C-alpha positions in Angstrom: 68.1 41.7 143.2 70.2 39.4 145.4 71.5 35.9 144.5 72.6 32.9 146.3 74.1 29.6 145.1 72.2 26.4 146.1 72.6 22.8 144.8 75.2 24.1 142.3 72.8 26.6 140.8 71.9 30.3 141.4 68.6 31.5 142.9 67.9 35.2 142.4 65.6 36.9 144.9 64.3 40.3 146.2 65.3 41.1 149.8 64.4 44.2 151.7 63.5 45.4 155.1 64.1 43.7 158.5 62.1 41.7 161.0 60.0 38.6 160.5 60.7 37.1 157.1 57.7 37.2 154.8 58.4 35.1 151.7 56.4 35.8 148.5 56.3 32.8 146.1 55.2 33.3 142.5 53.6 30.8 140.2 53.5 30.0 136.5 54.6 31.6 134.2 55.7 34.4 136.5 58.7 35.5 138.5 59.3 37.8 141.5 58.3 40.6 139.2 54.7 39.7 140.1 55.1 41.2 143.5 56.7 44.5 142.5 53.6 46.6 143.4 52.6 44.5 146.4 55.8 44.6 148.4 55.8 48.4 148.9 52.5 48.1 150.7 53.9 45.7 153.4 55.9 47.3 156.2 57.7 46.2 159.3 59.1 42.9 158.1 61.9 41.4 156.0 60.4 40.9 152.5 61.8 38.2 150.3 60.6 37.0 146.8 62.7 34.4 145.0 62.6 33.5 141.3 61.8 29.8 141.3 64.4 27.5 139.7 64.2 27.7 135.9 62.2 30.9 136.1 62.9 34.6 136.1 66.6 35.3 136.6 67.3 32.0 138.3 69.4 29.2 136.8 68.0 26.7 134.4 69.5 23.3 135.2 68.8 20.2 133.1 66.0 18.8 135.2 62.4 17.8 134.5 61.0 20.8 136.5 58.5 18.6 138.4 56.9 19.8 141.6 59.5 17.9 143.6 62.3 19.6 141.8 61.0 23.0 142.6 60.5 22.0 146.2 64.0 20.7 146.5 65.6 23.9 145.3 63.3 26.0 147.4 64.2 23.9 150.5 67.9 24.6 149.8 67.1 28.3 149.4 65.3 28.6 152.7 68.1 26.7 154.4 70.9 28.7 152.8 69.3 31.9 154.0 68.6 30.3 157.4 65.0 31.4 157.4 62.9 30.5 160.4 59.6 31.8 161.9 58.6 32.5 158.3 55.3 33.9 157.0 54.5 32.6 153.6 52.6 34.3 150.8 51.8 32.2 147.7 50.1 32.7 144.3 49.3 29.9 141.8 52.0 27.2 142.1 53.8 29.4 144.7 50.9 28.8 147.0 51.1 25.1 146.5 54.9 25.2 147.2 54.2 27.3 150.3 51.7 24.8 151.7 54.1 21.9 150.9 57.0 23.6 152.6 54.9 24.5 155.6 53.6 21.0 155.9 57.1 19.6 155.9 58.6 22.3 158.2 55.8 23.1 160.6 58.2 24.3 163.3 59.5 27.0 161.0 56.1 28.6 159.9 54.3 31.4 161.6 51.5 32.1 159.1 50.4 31.5 155.5 48.6 33.9 153.1 47.4 32.6 149.7 45.5 33.6 146.6 44.6 31.9 143.4 46.4 28.7 144.2 45.9 24.9 144.3 44.2 24.1 147.6 43.1 20.5 146.7 43.2 18.0 143.9 40.6 18.7 141.3 38.1 16.5 139.3 37.5 16.9 135.7 33.8 17.6 136.5 34.9 20.7 138.4 36.3 22.3 135.3 34.4 24.4 132.8 34.3 23.0 129.2 36.8 25.6 128.2 39.1 24.8 131.1 38.9 21.1 130.3 39.8 21.7 126.7 42.8 23.9 127.6 44.0 21.3 130.1 43.7 18.4 127.7 45.5 20.4 125.0 48.4 21.3 127.5 48.8 17.6 128.4 48.9 16.5 124.8 51.8 16.9 122.3 49.9 19.9 121.0 50.8 21.6 124.3 54.2 22.4 123.0 52.7 25.0 120.7 52.1 27.1 123.8 55.9 27.5 124.2 56.5 27.8 120.5 57.9 30.7 118.5 55.7 33.5 120.0 55.5 32.0 123.5 51.7 32.0 123.8 51.8 30.7 127.3 53.3 33.9 128.8 51.4 36.2 126.4 48.0 34.6 127.2 48.7 34.6 130.9 49.1 38.4 131.0 46.4 39.3 128.5 43.6 36.7 128.9 44.1 35.8 132.6 44.3 39.4 133.8 41.5 42.0 133.7 43.9 44.7 132.5 46.5 43.9 129.9 50.0 44.6 131.1 52.2 47.5 129.8 54.6 46.6 127.1 57.5 47.0 129.5 56.0 44.7 132.1 55.1 42.1 129.5 58.6 42.3 128.2 59.9 41.6 131.7 58.0 38.4 131.9 59.0 37.4 128.4 62.7 38.2 128.7 63.8 35.1 130.6 62.4 32.8 127.9 64.0 33.7 124.5 64.1 30.1 123.3 61.9 27.0 123.1 64.1 25.1 125.5 64.1 28.0 128.0 60.3 27.8 128.1 60.1 24.1 129.0 59.8 24.8 132.8 56.6 26.7 132.0 55.0 23.8 130.1 56.1 21.4 132.8 54.2 23.4 135.4 51.1 23.6 133.2 51.1 19.9 132.9 51.2 19.2 136.6 47.9 20.6 137.7 46.4 17.7 139.8 43.2 16.7 138.0 41.4 13.4 137.9 44.1 11.8 140.1 47.0 12.8 137.8 49.9 13.4 138.0 49.9 11.0 141.0 53.0 12.4 142.6 51.5 15.9 142.7 48.1 14.6 144.0 49.9 12.9 146.8 51.8 16.1 147.8 48.6 18.1 147.7 46.8 15.6 149.8 49.7 15.7 152.3 49.6 19.4 152.7 45.8 19.4 152.9 46.1 17.3 156.1 48.4 20.0 157.5 46.1 22.8 156.4 43.2 21.0 158.2 45.1 20.4 161.5 47.4 23.3 162.0 45.1 25.4 164.1 48.1 27.2 165.7 49.1 28.7 162.3 47.0 31.7 161.1 46.0 31.6 157.5 44.7 34.2 155.1 42.8 33.6 151.8 42.3 36.5 149.5 39.4 36.0 147.1 38.4 37.8 143.9 35.3 38.3 141.7 35.5 37.1 138.1 33.7 33.9 137.3 35.6 33.1 134.1 39.2 33.7 135.1 39.6 32.4 138.6 41.1 29.2 140.1 39.5 29.8 143.5 35.8 29.9 142.8 33.1 30.5 145.3 32.7 26.7 145.6 36.5 26.3 146.3 36.2 29.2 148.8 33.5 27.2 150.6 35.8 24.2 150.6 38.6 26.2 152.2 36.3 27.6 154.9 35.3 24.0 155.8 38.7 22.3 155.6 41.4 24.8 156.5 42.0 25.5 160.2 42.4 29.1 161.5 41.5 30.7 158.2 40.5 34.3 157.6 38.9 35.0 154.2 39.0 38.5 152.7 37.4 39.5 149.4 39.6 41.8 147.4 37.4 42.9 144.5 37.5 42.2 140.8 40.6 40.5 139.3 41.8 37.8 137.0 43.9 34.8 137.9 47.1 36.8 138.0 45.4 39.0 140.7 48.6 40.9 141.8 48.6 42.5 138.4 45.0 43.7 138.8 44.7 44.4 142.5 48.3 44.9 143.9 47.4 47.7 146.3 44.4 45.9 147.8 46.4 42.6 148.1 49.4 44.4 149.7 47.2 46.3 152.2 45.2 43.2 153.2 48.4 41.1 153.7 50.0 44.0 155.7 46.9 44.5 157.9 46.6 40.7 158.6 50.3 40.5 159.4 50.0 43.4 161.8 46.9 41.8 163.5 48.8 38.6 163.9 51.9 40.3 165.4 54.1 39.4 162.5 55.1 43.0 161.7 55.9 46.1 163.7 54.7 49.3 162.1 55.5 52.7 163.5 
């Protein structure tokens, strides 16, 4: 694990290999640990995976942890490492941050791969009754129970939102950065920012901005990895159809059965498909 100081804070990140930089961005409530079984499947490139600010081993400054905060620290991290001609891989909020960074730095992006992420603003009608109830709970004062004494948010993520419960050691790795109520606030902040029904407006506007880039950037290859599991997925068949109709230069690859935190269920398939796509696009040199 490497570290670098940006904006008076420390970002920890994985860094291995050489060649085209491929940056893997995790979501909520994860860390770079999410990619531990994916990265070894990708060869012929420089592989980087940061812990987002306030998450994993990175610093926890006294900020609201809004989307714009994460984007600001991520911008500083990219600049500090002088990363250009980048291939981005994003899961969950990491995918949204990847799209946002690419839309604002189109001259520095070579390709984008994504899975189980936020590709467009959602309407309440698109949510199942269970998902709507969860979202309403998260946005209410009751949402703080999710980061209470037993940190339900992390525990539920890696038991309910995966097909296969994690080992005790891996669950402990995800839990370790959040020993206190205050240390868990970045996780709740993320959960409350999912753009639904036009709110939060600031996030909706950023998603709409990167949607314009996704629709018009025909020169940038994109890869969507999809999964099968009707009750645990963010990118449903309907959202996949939306992506096919609205994202330029998109390849879609089905990767089998998985929950929302798919790199925990299908790391080998995900790594192999990203590696094969990167090789086809000339991003990596294998052999």
